[in-house]
BAROFI-900354 format. One record per residue (C-alpha): y, x, z. Coordinates in steps of 0.05 Angstrom, whole numbers. Last residue first. Example, Ala and Ser with C-alpha at 12.3 -4.5 7.8 and 13.67 -1.06 7.14 Angstrom:
+--------+--------+--------+
:     c2 :     c1 :     c3 :
+--------+--------+--------+
:    -21 :    273 :    143 :
:    -90 :    246 :    156 :
+--------+--------+--------+
//
This chain:
+--------+--------+--------+
:     c2 :     c1 :     c3 :
+--------+--------+--------+
:   -968 :   -618 :  -3751 :
:  -1025 :   -593 :  -3794 :
:  -1008 :   -540 :  -3846 :
:   -976 :   -559 :  -3913 :
:   -995 :   -542 :  -3984 :
:  -1065 :   -516 :  -3969 :
:  -1097 :   -496 :  -4035 :
:  -1160 :   -525 :  -4064 :
:  -1217 :   -506 :  -4110 :
:  -1273 :   -540 :  -4148 :
:  -1331 :   -529 :  -4196 :
:  -1376 :   -491 :  -4149 :
:  -1337 :   -480 :  -4085 :
:  -1267 :   -466 :  -4062 :
:  -1220 :   -462 :  -4003 :
:  -1151 :   -432 :  -3997 :
:  -1101 :   -428 :  -3940 :
:  -1143 :   -379 :  -3899 :
:  -1211 :   -372 :  -3933 :
:  -1251 :   -437 :  -3928 :
:  -1318 :   -435 :  -3964 :
:  -1355 :   -485 :  -4008 :
:  -1390 :   -551 :  -4014 :
:  -1362 :   -614 :  -4047 :
:  -1400 :   -679 :  -4043 :
:  -1389 :   -740 :  -4087 :
:  -1393 :   -807 :  -4053 :
:  -1333 :   -841 :  -4087 :
:  -1288 :   -830 :  -4027 :
:  -1305 :   -756 :  -4027 :
:  -1352 :   -722 :  -3978 :
:  -1332 :   -652 :  -3958 :
:  -1377 :   -595 :  -3936 :
:  -1345 :   -530 :  -3911 :
:  -1373 :   -461 :  -3894 :
:  -1322 :   -419 :  -3857 :
:  -1357 :   -427 :  -3791 :
:  -1400 :   -489 :  -3800 :
:  -1349 :   -542 :  -3820 :
:  -1356 :   -616 :  -3832 :
:  -1324 :   -668 :  -3877 :
:  -1297 :   -738 :  -3885 :
:  -1268 :   -788 :  -3935 :
:  -1231 :   -744 :  -3984 :
:  -1198 :   -780 :  -4043 :
:  -1140 :   -809 :  -4004 :
:  -1129 :   -882 :  -3982 :
:  -1139 :   -869 :  -3908 :
:  -1128 :   -797 :  -3889 :
:  -1190 :   -754 :  -3892 :
:  -1230 :   -736 :  -3830 :
:  -1260 :   -669 :  -3811 :
:  -1310 :   -649 :  -3756 :
:  -1319 :   -577 :  -3735 :
:  -1271 :   -582 :  -3675 :
:  -1230 :   -644 :  -3687 :
:  -1195 :   -636 :  -3754 :
:  -1150 :   -682 :  -3795 :
:  -1149 :   -670 :  -3870 :
:  -1093 :   -696 :  -3915 :
:  -1112 :   -702 :  -3988 :
:  -1078 :   -684 :  -4054 :
:  -1105 :   -697 :  -4123 :
:  -1121 :   -663 :  -4189 :
:  -1180 :   -679 :  -4234 :
:  -1189 :   -639 :  -4298 :
:  -1242 :   -595 :  -4267 :
:  -1240 :   -612 :  -4194 :
:  -1173 :   -586 :  -4170 :
:  -1149 :   -603 :  -4099 :
:  -1081 :   -596 :  -4066 :
:  -1090 :   -595 :  -3990 :
:  -1052 :   -625 :  -3932 :
:  -1069 :   -600 :  -3863 :
:  -1130 :   -583 :  -3820 :
:  -1182 :   -534 :  -3847 :
:  -1180 :   -483 :  -3791 :
:  -1247 :   -447 :  -3791 :
:  -1301 :   -469 :  -3743 :
:  -1332 :   -429 :  -3685 :
:  -1407 :   -439 :  -3689 :
:  -1441 :   -474 :  -3631 :
:  -1509 :   -471 :  -3597 :
:  -1533 :   -506 :  -3533 :
:  -1586 :   -489 :  -3481 :
:  -1642 :   -523 :  -3443 :
:  -1692 :   -495 :  -3393 :
:  -1764 :   -490 :  -3369 :
:  -1810 :   -508 :  -3427 :
:  -1757 :   -489 :  -3478 :
:  -1704 :   -531 :  -3511 :
:  -1645 :   -509 :  -3553 :
:  -1595 :   -563 :  -3573 :
:  -1563 :   -550 :  -3641 :
:  -1496 :   -550 :  -3676 :
:  -1463 :   -568 :  -3610 :
:  -1410 :   -624 :  -3608 :
:  -1344 :   -602 :  -3578 :
:  -1329 :   -662 :  -3535 :
:  -1348 :   -625 :  -3471 :
:  -1369 :   -553 :  -3482 :
:  -1442 :   -561 :  -3459 :
:  -1481 :   -535 :  -3399 :
:  -1553 :   -512 :  -3389 :
:  -1550 :   -442 :  -3418 :
:  -1495 :   -432 :  -3469 :
:  -1496 :   -401 :  -3538 :
:  -1435 :   -386 :  -3581 :
:  -1434 :   -359 :  -3651 :
:  -1371 :   -331 :  -3683 :
:  -1368 :   -358 :  -3753 :
:  -1293 :   -368 :  -3753 :
:  -1260 :   -314 :  -3711 :
:  -1244 :   -333 :  -3640 :
:  -1189 :   -383 :  -3624 :
:  -1241 :   -438 :  -3610 :
:  -1272 :   -394 :  -3556 :
:  -1206 :   -386 :  -3520 :
:  -1194 :   -461 :  -3524 :
:  -1263 :   -474 :  -3494 :
:  -1260 :   -425 :  -3436 :
:  -1234 :   -475 :  -3384 :
:  -1283 :   -526 :  -3411 :
:  -1341 :   -478 :  -3400 :
:  -1314 :   -464 :  -3330 :
:  -1314 :   -538 :  -3313 :
:  -1385 :   -547 :  -3340 :
:  -1411 :   -488 :  -3299 :
:  -1430 :   -419 :  -3325 :
:  -1489 :   -390 :  -3363 :
:  -1459 :   -354 :  -3422 :
:  -1472 :   -321 :  -3489 :
:  -1419 :   -301 :  -3541 :
:  -1440 :   -275 :  -3610 :
:  -1392 :   -242 :  -3660 :
:  -1353 :   -211 :  -3603 :
:  -1289 :   -173 :  -3616 :
:  -1248 :   -227 :  -3582 :
:  -1276 :   -208 :  -3514 :
:  -1210 :   -196 :  -3479 :
:  -1215 :   -200 :  -3403 :
:  -1175 :   -241 :  -3354 :
:  -1217 :   -304 :  -3354 :
:  -1282 :   -265 :  -3354 :
:  -1260 :   -228 :  -3290 :
:  -1282 :   -155 :  -3291 :
:  -1335 :   -103 :  -3276 :
:  -1353 :    -85 :  -3348 :
:  -1424 :    -72 :  -3370 :
:  -1443 :    -32 :  -3431 :
:  -1503 :    -34 :  -3478 :
:  -1520 :      7 :  -3540 :
:  -1526 :     78 :  -3510 :
:  -1556 :     51 :  -3446 :
:  -1612 :     19 :  -3486 :
:  -1674 :     54 :  -3459 :
:  -1696 :     -5 :  -3416 :
:  -1693 :     37 :  -3352 :
:  -1622 :     59 :  -3371 :
:  -1602 :    -13 :  -3384 :
:  -1631 :    -34 :  -3317 :
:  -1590 :     19 :  -3282 :
:  -1527 :     -8 :  -3316 :
:  -1546 :    -79 :  -3297 :
:  -1554 :    -58 :  -3224 :
:  -1485 :    -25 :  -3223 :
:  -1455 :    -88 :  -3253 :
:  -1491 :   -132 :  -3203 :
:  -1463 :    -89 :  -3146 :
:  -1393 :    -96 :  -3176 :
:  -1396 :   -172 :  -3177 :
:  -1346 :   -198 :  -3229 :
:  -1391 :   -189 :  -3291 :
:  -1375 :   -179 :  -3364 :
:  -1435 :   -157 :  -3405 :
:  -1430 :   -119 :  -3470 :
:  -1478 :   -115 :  -3529 :
:  -1492 :    -75 :  -3592 :
:  -1548 :   -108 :  -3631 :
:  -1618 :    -82 :  -3646 :
:  -1652 :   -150 :  -3636 :
:  -1704 :   -133 :  -3583 :
:  -1672 :    -75 :  -3546 :
:  -1598 :    -91 :  -3556 :
:  -1598 :   -166 :  -3549 :
:  -1650 :   -162 :  -3493 :
:  -1606 :   -114 :  -3454 :
:  -1545 :   -158 :  -3465 :
:  -1584 :   -219 :  -3440 :
:  -1619 :   -185 :  -3380 :
:  -1557 :   -153 :  -3351 :
:  -1569 :   -165 :  -3277 :
:  -1511 :   -215 :  -3275 :
:  -1478 :   -221 :  -3343 :
:  -1423 :   -271 :  -3326 :
:  -1399 :   -277 :  -3397 :
:  -1448 :   -242 :  -3444 :
:  -1417 :   -208 :  -3504 :
:  -1459 :   -193 :  -3566 :
:  -1430 :   -149 :  -3621 :
:  -1472 :   -161 :  -3683 :
:  -1490 :   -112 :  -3739 :
:  -1561 :   -102 :  -3711 :
:  -1578 :   -176 :  -3715 :
:  -1571 :   -238 :  -3671 :
:  -1593 :   -301 :  -3706 :
:  -1558 :   -346 :  -3656 :
:  -1622 :   -387 :  -3653 :
:  -1661 :   -324 :  -3637 :
:  -1613 :   -299 :  -3584 :
:  -1615 :   -366 :  -3548 :
:  -1690 :   -375 :  -3555 :
:  -1707 :   -306 :  -3527 :
:  -1660 :   -314 :  -3469 :
:  -1689 :   -384 :  -3459 :
:  -1759 :   -357 :  -3451 :
:  -1735 :   -302 :  -3405 :
:  -1705 :   -353 :  -3357 :
:  -1630 :   -346 :  -3346 :
:  -1616 :   -316 :  -3278 :
:  -1586 :   -360 :  -3223 :
:  -1526 :   -330 :  -3188 :
:  -1479 :   -380 :  -3155 :
:  -1414 :   -395 :  -3192 :
:  -1339 :   -382 :  -3190 :
:  -1332 :   -315 :  -3153 :
:  -1406 :   -308 :  -3135 :
:  -1452 :   -342 :  -3085 :
:  -1526 :   -324 :  -3079 :
:  -1571 :   -376 :  -3110 :
:  -1625 :   -327 :  -3132 :
:  -1621 :   -267 :  -3087 :
:  -1595 :   -200 :  -3111 :
:  -1635 :   -138 :  -3094 :
:  -1594 :    -74 :  -3097 :
:  -1610 :      0 :  -3097 :
:  -1686 :     -2 :  -3093 :
:  -1686 :    -51 :  -3151 :
:  -1662 :   -120 :  -3169 :
:  -1696 :   -185 :  -3187 :
:  -1768 :   -187 :  -3211 :
:  -1786 :   -120 :  -3181 :
:  -1862 :   -112 :  -3179 :
:  -1866 :    -91 :  -3252 :
:  -1797 :    -86 :  -3284 :
:  -1789 :   -138 :  -3339 :
:  -1725 :   -141 :  -3378 :
:  -1739 :   -170 :  -3446 :
:  -1803 :   -156 :  -3486 :
:  -1788 :   -203 :  -3544 :
:  -1826 :   -200 :  -3609 :
:  -1781 :   -218 :  -3667 :
:  -1776 :   -291 :  -3686 :
:  -1827 :   -321 :  -3735 :
:  -1796 :   -343 :  -3800 :
:  -1767 :   -410 :  -3821 :
:  -1711 :   -404 :  -3771 :
:  -1671 :   -462 :  -3745 :
:  -1603 :   -428 :  -3744 :
:  -1585 :   -456 :  -3812 :
:  -1554 :   -401 :  -3852 :
:  -1482 :   -381 :  -3843 :
:  -1452 :   -368 :  -3911 :
:  -1410 :   -309 :  -3935 :
:  -1460 :   -260 :  -3906 :
:  -1435 :   -202 :  -3863 :
:  -1408 :   -246 :  -3807 :
:  -1339 :   -234 :  -3777 :
:  -1305 :   -291 :  -3816 :
:  -1231 :   -275 :  -3823 :
:  -1178 :   -290 :  -3771 :
:  -1170 :   -358 :  -3738 :
:  -1126 :   -419 :  -3730 :
:  -1167 :   -477 :  -3700 :
:  -1136 :   -546 :  -3702 :
:  -1153 :   -599 :  -3651 :
:  -1133 :   -673 :  -3649 :
:  -1098 :   -674 :  -3716 :
:  -1064 :   -740 :  -3729 :
:  -1082 :   -762 :  -3800 :
:  -1027 :   -763 :  -3853 :
:  -1019 :   -819 :  -3903 :
:   -952 :   -840 :  -3875 :
:   -922 :   -775 :  -3901 :
:   -929 :   -801 :  -3971 :
:   -963 :   -757 :  -4023 :
:   -917 :   -742 :  -4082 :
:   -876 :   -685 :  -4052 :
:   -937 :   -646 :  -4031 :
:   -969 :   -661 :  -4098 :
:   -911 :   -630 :  -4136 :
:   -912 :   -568 :  -4092 :
:   -986 :   -560 :  -4100 :
:   -982 :   -567 :  -4175 :
:   -930 :   -510 :  -4176 :
:   -975 :   -468 :  -4132 :
:  -1035 :   -484 :  -4178 :
:  -1000 :   -460 :  -4242 :
:  -1036 :   -485 :  -4304 :
:  -1086 :   -442 :  -4343 :
:  -1133 :   -444 :  -4283 :
:  -1130 :   -394 :  -4226 :
:  -1187 :   -355 :  -4195 :
:  -1184 :   -351 :  -4118 :
+--------+--------+--------+
//
């Protein structure tokens, strides 16, 4: 971050001592992360202004579910859920809203017959991986990937999603149950800021989605993992200097009463803050620093 003629760390230390501890906001959820995995510094709005790519998806004439080696039945029991495939229309919508691109690593939790990873690779050019507990489903998905011509870009792992590392994903897709989504929530929040998450049918509890996805036959939800912006910050806006305590609950931010920051919101590393006088600051969070046009800030104390 560029420095002014005065010393920002020294200013930070003075402000840290000057702001009373009573002005702090209790942090409900903080989210420590590594760097943003996306290529672009900003995450554009997922509601696209251009037509999505054509989607062919996984369609084998005469064999809607399975093949000569294995034919799963809709509703069959699994380890934690029954198997119900995501409709092709929602697969298209989920991957489109998540803006999947060739540089992405898509991971599908509970990948079944492999339709979502295969669509991500074939129709969006991404690399993809499915994690599935049922070994017969894994074998079927691998055969489907060969038939779709994407076996070099898609892999399927026979494993338990709760015992498998998928932290390399830039996009996570899932069709689980509400209780399982909640069980995964803290793991998802620890992923890199900007990681995109899409769920068929079920939400992540109090974590508000960025968008609800609706098709003729299904509903999904879209989130972006937020950066960690909780704590006390020393701000510089031109000649103005002040400190503010930010509390964080998922992507929502609140400023301590009596300080200059009233509220804010995160989309990955992108931050938007509203000051007490109505001015709006927009910028990026990078570890213990954040900045935007005409302003910058340094974290002088983490939350808690």
